[in-house]
Residue, then its C-alpha position, 0 to 999 in steps of 0.5 A: m650178457k652173462q651175469i657174474n656175482v662175485s664175493v670179495v673176501g680177505l683178512s678183516g676184523i679189529e686192528k689186532d687181527k688185520g693190523q693198522i689198515g685193511v688188506g685193500k678189498s674196498c679199494l679193489i672193488n671201488r676201482f673195478v665197479r667205478d673206475r673213473t679216477d674222480d669216483y675212486f676213494i682210498d678211505h673206506i669204512s670199517v669202524l662205524s657208529q651204531s646208527d651208521f651200522s643200522g642204516r640202509v647201506v650197511n643194513n646191520d650186515h657185515f657185507l657191502y653191496w657195491g652194485d653192478v658194472k659191465k665189462t668186456s673181455e679181450e675176446g669181446v665177451e660182455y659180462l655184468f658183474q654184481v659185487i659184494e664185499q665180505t668184511e667185519f664192521v667195528d663198533d666205534a664205542t667198544f672197538q669190537p665187531f658188531k654182534v648180529g645174531k649167531m656170529e660165526p668166525y669171519y673165515k667161515r662166514c665169508a664163504a657164504t654163497r647165498i646172500q640176503s638183506a632186504e632193502k639194502l642200498m648200494y655202497i658208494c663211499k663213506n660220506q654217504l652214510g647218514i645222508e643216503r638220499e643225497y647219493e644215488q640209491v640202488v637196492l640189492p635186487d630182490g634183497r638176495l644174491t647167489i655167489d658164482g665165484f670168490i676173489c680172495v685178497f692178499d696184501v703184499s705190502v708191509v703193514p704195522n701190527r700185522s705179521i706175514e705169518r698171521q695173514v698167510e694162516y688167515v688166508h689159508s683158513i678162508i680158502a679152505n672154507l671157500l673150496k667147500s663151496k665148489k666155486p672158482i677162486v682167484l687169489v689177488t695180491t693187492k698193493n703191488d705198487d708197494a710190494n715186499e718181495m717176500y710177501i709176493r713169494e708167500a702168495e705164490k706158495i699159497c697157490q702152489r699148495k698140493e691140496y689146492k690142485n692148481s685150481i687157484l689162479l694168482v693175479e698181481t694188482s694195484s688198485h691205486e695205479a689201476i693195474n690188473v684190476d679188471l683182469a682179476f674179475i674177468l678171469l674169475a668170470q671165465l672160470v665160472e663159465k669154464c672158458k677154454n680160452r682165458s685171458k692171459i695173466l700178465t705179471y705186475a711189471e708187464a702190466a705196469r709197463l703197459r699201463k704207463e705207456l697208456l697213461d703217457n700216450r693219453t697225456e701226450y695226446v691231451t697235452m697236444l690237444i690243449k696246446s692246439q685249443i688253448t692259446d690265450y693265457r687269460t682263458i679260465w678253466s670252466s670255459s676251457n673244460k667245456k670246450l675240451m669235452a668235445f674231444k674224446e681224447w680229453q674225455d678219456f684223459l679225465e676218465l683215467f686221471g680225473q678232473e683234478a689232474g685235468q685242472r693240473i695239466f690245464r693250469r700248467h699249460v696256462k702258466k706256461l702260456r703266461e710265462e711265454h707271453s711275459i718272455r716275448k713281452l720282455e724281449r720286445y721291451l729289451d729290443v727297444f731298450a737296446n735301440i734306446l741305448q744306441e741313441i743315448i749312449p752312442d760312444l764311451k764318452q758317457s760317465v756310466v759307460d763302464t760294466d763295473t758301474e752298479w746297476n742302481a747307479v745306471l738306473r739313476w743316471l737314466r732317470n735323470n737323463m733329459d730324454f727320460d720321458q721320451y723313452f720311458y714311463e712309470n706306472d705306480t699301480l701295476p708291474w709291467t707284467d700285468l700291464s695290458d697289451d692293448d695299448e698300441i699308442e704307447n711306444r715307451i718302456p715301463f721303467d720297472v722293466l729295467q729292474t730285471e736282470e735281463a735289462e742289466t745284461v742288455f746294458k752290459n752287452h751294449i757297453n761291451l760292444l762299444q768297448r769291443e768296437q773301440k778296440r777294433l777301430e784301434w786294431k784297424k788303425q794299428f794294422k793300417k799303420l803296420l802296412e804303411e811301415t812295412g816295406y814288403v807290402t808292394p802293389g799287387k801282392q795278395l794278403s796270403e803272400v805276406r800273412v805269415l809276416f804278420m803272425g803274432r802281431e796283436c792287431f792282426e790276430a785280433l781282427s777278423e779275416h774280413d776286417c784284415q782283408q778289407i784293410y789290406d785291399n784298401h791299402q793296396r788300392e792306395i799304393i797302387e794309385t800312388a804307384k800309377h801316379n808315380f809311373q805317369e810322372l816317370l813317363l812325363e819326365h822322359a818326354d824326350l823318349f816320346y817326342h819323335f812319336k808326335s811326328i808320326e803320321p796318323t796312319g803310322t804304327i808304333t812297333q814292338n821295337d819302339i816299345k822295347e826301346i822305351t822300356d829298356v830306358l825305364q825298367e831300372d827306375l823304381r817307379y817302373k819296378l813297383l808295377d811289376r805285379l801289375e804288368q797289364d796296367r803298366k802296359l795300358m798306361l804306356f800305350q795310353h801315353l803313347g796314344f796321347v803323344h801321338c794324337p793329343i786329345r784333351e780327354h786322353c790327357p793323363a790329368f783329365p779332368n784336372c788338366i789346365d784346358a778343362l780347368i780354364e774352361r770351367i773357370i770361364l763358364s763359371n765366370n760367365q754364369i756369375t756375371p754377364p759380360h755387359t755388366r763388367f768393365h764398362l767404359k764410357d759410351g757403352q764400351i767394355q774393356l776386355n783384359l786378355v793374357i797371352i801365355g806362350l813363347e815370345n814368337a808364338s805370342s807375337e804372331f797370335i797378337s798380330k792376328i788379333h789386331n787384324i780382326c779389330n777395327d781401325n780404332g783397335e776395338y773388337v766388335i761382336n754381337g753389337c758389343t764393342y770391346i777395348l782390348n787390354i793385352e798382356t803377354i807372359n813368357r811361359e819359360n821365364e815368367y811366373t804368374s799367380l792365379y790371383q794375378l790372372h783373376s778376372k782376365g781372359i787367358t789363352l795358351i799358345 
């Protein structure tokens, strides 16, 4: 490993000479030898007390020993740098430079190549002075150092009480003396993060002077932003070693861009790392930092940004976790609140169901509600955001949740939904009424065929396509059912058309001419025409009716299961289940009276009654299963007489 001893020089002295602040020599070296952000200090010593000046760090010298540091070039060459800073310390009593022996002007003294100071300690920071034992103590090796090269600092920022001309003149004086040493020189511009373009051009002019013969290289740096700092020292080391392949000198803008990309990448990596490792908003910094130190990404981040930046990004992440947790918690409460509103305010009949009602009035109404304790509870000690999530038994909502704007929004949304639903129901009723009153909506017509006729009607325009179609389909089912019923009535009214088909043998056939004969008679009737769009259904009904006339089976009856045959059967079965025969109409000696009504034409009824008498005994009694029935028979001529169901109650009925 090659050792390079570097002396950093630049404008120094009292405020009259250097302005209100220095040119940045100390910050440049600090960033180079201790580049961790937590080890970087922006405030360094220049005005000292006599005791601090005499201490082992300053050691009655006008230079500081910054210790050593190892660096590796892009080419992989390792260097060990030892760095001193040539400065001028000012007495805080007189505000004049401390007198040390025979004092030469700074621009001459700073060009010294042989440095000597026995027992001198390495400088770390200004707080070190006076309490040196509390800091790491590194002594200048052998008390001496031979300088291999110089870094001359030129401040490109505007500083009060320092003119650019003064700095240029002073730097020229320094460089003139440095050149006498025959050692390599690199001119480093500092504070480029706050640069003045004119000052940058002046620095470029210095390097371009003929007398320097292009021997002085220029590097643009920023110590605060850690840009190009290492490059300046490694470039000087390569000049000392007379390397043919030197590191490329990047402009400040290019180096700043690369630095920003590096920092952004590191930040992105660490952000993802923290997201994956820290998932509990209750996590504390000390345990989290210990956990994260196992990852190189976190170590690199702290080296670049420091512990404070690490804590900031950690606190931001934990704050975000806490906010996300509160949002999720609030969302859960609001979902429950929305369900509660559906139960306690199911419609618009409540007094508070108005979006214009003040929220405080709504809260008072909720608090006075008889079901308040079922849905809500109050906690006087902690806000809802600080309540523990571990209580799995409590399903109610903390009442202070309703103090949030989100809860008020949920309430207003609920009321708006009720109002919209009420309006929607009104529109549906209006549209249904419109369909009923409109003559051009006939059975079998599609909505698309009549849509244009509803355009501009509020009830149609306001409803969704789904609602309109659903109402229209329901209406179609109703009018189709009515039309089919009316067509069936039409068929029954023209019983004479179908009468002769009853006599056709079971093996006989009904021809197309028979069908045509029937349709020719029916087709002018409105009830027939209303099923024009349902031709298949109309044909099926016609064929079913023909089939029923030809071969009358109860199951094929158009009125089934409400036809009279099925109805009578159900009545009889019902009566049998309710009252057993042996408990009704009891006469003396165990006889039972059976009331029987014969409904039919007079001749047919007489013939049927005669057959009943034939199966009775000589006393006119009917005996079956050991029971004796006394028959009380009545006849009703279905052509001329009318009997109500009330009159037929508790009587057996036979149709002839």
